[in-house]
N, C-alpha and C positions, 0 to 999 in steps of 0.2 A: 063297319069299318074297323073291325077288330084287329086286322093285320097291321095296322099303322101303330108304330111305337110312339107312345106319347112322350111328351117332354116332361120330365120330372127331375127330381134331385139325385137320382141314382148315379148319374155320370158327373156330378159336381164335386170337386175337391176344394174344400175351404183352405184358406191360408193358415199356416201354423205359426209358431212363435220362434222361427229361426232368426239368427242374428245375435247381437250382444246387448245386454241391458246397461242402463246408466251406471249401476253399481259396478259392473265389470269394467266399464270405461274408467271410472274413478280409481278403482284399484290398480288398473294397468298404468294409469298416469302417475299414481303415487309411487309405484315400484320404479317406473322410469325416472321420475324426479330424484328418487333416492340414489339410483345408480349414477345419474348425471352429477349429483352432488359429490359422490365419492370420486368420480373421474376428475371433476374440477379441482377438488382438494389435492389430488395426486399431481395434476399438472402444475398447480401453484407451488407445491413443495419442490417439484423438480426445477421450476423457474428460480425459486429462492436459493436452492442449492447451487445452481449454476452461477447466479449472481455472487453468492458468497465465495465460491471458488475463484471466480474472475477477479473479485476485489482483492483477495489475498494474493493472487498471482501478480496483479498490478503493483501492489504495495511491495512485494518481495522484489519485483523488477527494479523499483526505485532504489532499494537498498543495494542490490547487485550493481547498479550503475555507480553508486558511491564507491564501492569497493574497487571496481575496475579503474575508476578515474584516479583514486588516491593511492592505490597500492604502488604503482611505479614511481610516483613522486616522493611519497614519504619514505619509501624504502631507501632512497639515496639522499635523504636530507642530512645535512651536517649538524643541524641543531634544531631543537624543538622548544618553544617557549612554554611557560607554565600557563595552563588555560585559566580564563577568567570570564566574568560576565558583567554586563551593563544592562541598562533598561531595554536596549534593542535586542538583546539576546546573549548568546555565549560565543566566546572567541578563543582561537588558538592560532599560533603562527609557527611556521617552520622555514628554515633557510636551506636553499639548494645552491650549490656552486658548480661552476664550470670555468674553463680557462677564460679569464678576462671578465667574468660576470658573477655577481652574487645576488640572488633573487629571493625576496621574501614573499611568501604566500600566506595569506590569512584566510582562515575558515571562519564562517559565522553561521550559527544556527539562528535564523531569524524566527523567533517564536510567534510573532504576530502574523507573518506571511506563511509560516509553516514551510520554510525553505532552508536547505543547506546551501550556502552561497560561498563564493570564492573570489578573491581579487589578489593581484600581485603588484609589486613595485621593486625597483632597484634598491638594495639595502641602503639605508640612511637617506633615502629620497622618497618618503611616503607621499609627498605632493604629486608624484608621478603615478600614483596608484591607479589601476584600471577601475572601471565601474564594476559593481557586484554582478557576478554571473551565477545563476542558479545551477547547482549540480543535481539536486533532487528536490521535488516538490511533494507536499503532503507528508512531511516528516516533522517530528517534534522530539522533545526530551521526555524521559521517564520522570514521573512525578517525584520519585524518591532519590534520584541521583543525577548528576550533571551529565551532559552528553560527551564532554571531552575530559579525559584524565591522562596525566603523564606519569609514566613509570620511569623515573630517572636512572642515571648510570649507577647510582649507589645501590639500586635494587636489582639490577640486571646488567649484563655486559654492554647493552646498548639502550638508548632511549627508546621507549615504546609508547606510542600514542594510542589510547583506547577510545573508540567511538561507540557510544551506546545510544541508539536511535530507535524511535517508534514511528513506523510508517502507517498512515491511515488512508483508507480508500473505501468509499461507499459504506462508511460506518464500521468497517472491519479494520483491525489493527494487527500488525505483526512486528515483533521486536528483533533488533539486531545488536550483537555485541561483537565488535571486530577490534583486533589489536594489530597495529602496524608497527613493525620493527624497523628502525632507522639504523642500518648497518654501518653508516659512516659517522655515527655520533660517539666515537671512541675517546674524544678529547672533551674534558669538562668545558662548559660554556655558560654564559650568563643566562639566568632563567627568564630574563626579559628580552631575549634576542628577537629582533624584528618588532619589538613592542612599541616602537615609535609610531606605528600606524594604528595602534589600538585607540579607540575613543576614550 
């Protein structure tokens, strides 16, 4: 029976070492973790940058609201009082006139509430003053200078009211220094005009 092929090991192929080792897995995971860490840091930085930009934009928007609201009123004021301060904050008043009416407007920077507020009343009738209305929130004063300053007629052709405010939003701050010129203040007036409504 020599013609019969015997069963031996000639036709057997053993398994080889194909695949990846534990060391290769660890190295691959380490590299992937490093790349993911870099990616995560980049995303966090982008997120913080976006928040920073948004916070500054919101703060600047508050200051822009102040300018738009006050520019038309103070521009045509006939008198501006000398600014002052009390425990509740900083104050300044201005007088606007129209046929048959004289209206006092008082601005208050409420430092505790961080609001710029406004109220009005007929001149010499402070008991009829309106309630305080916020113009802007998240605003305060510079630590080294008051928020309201008056440049009187003696220093320029007209009274000029200067507002220096600091707006805060999300831990970010932006400063504003605006001067309003009252073109109708050509006649000297008492420095305490509309002062009857001041605390």
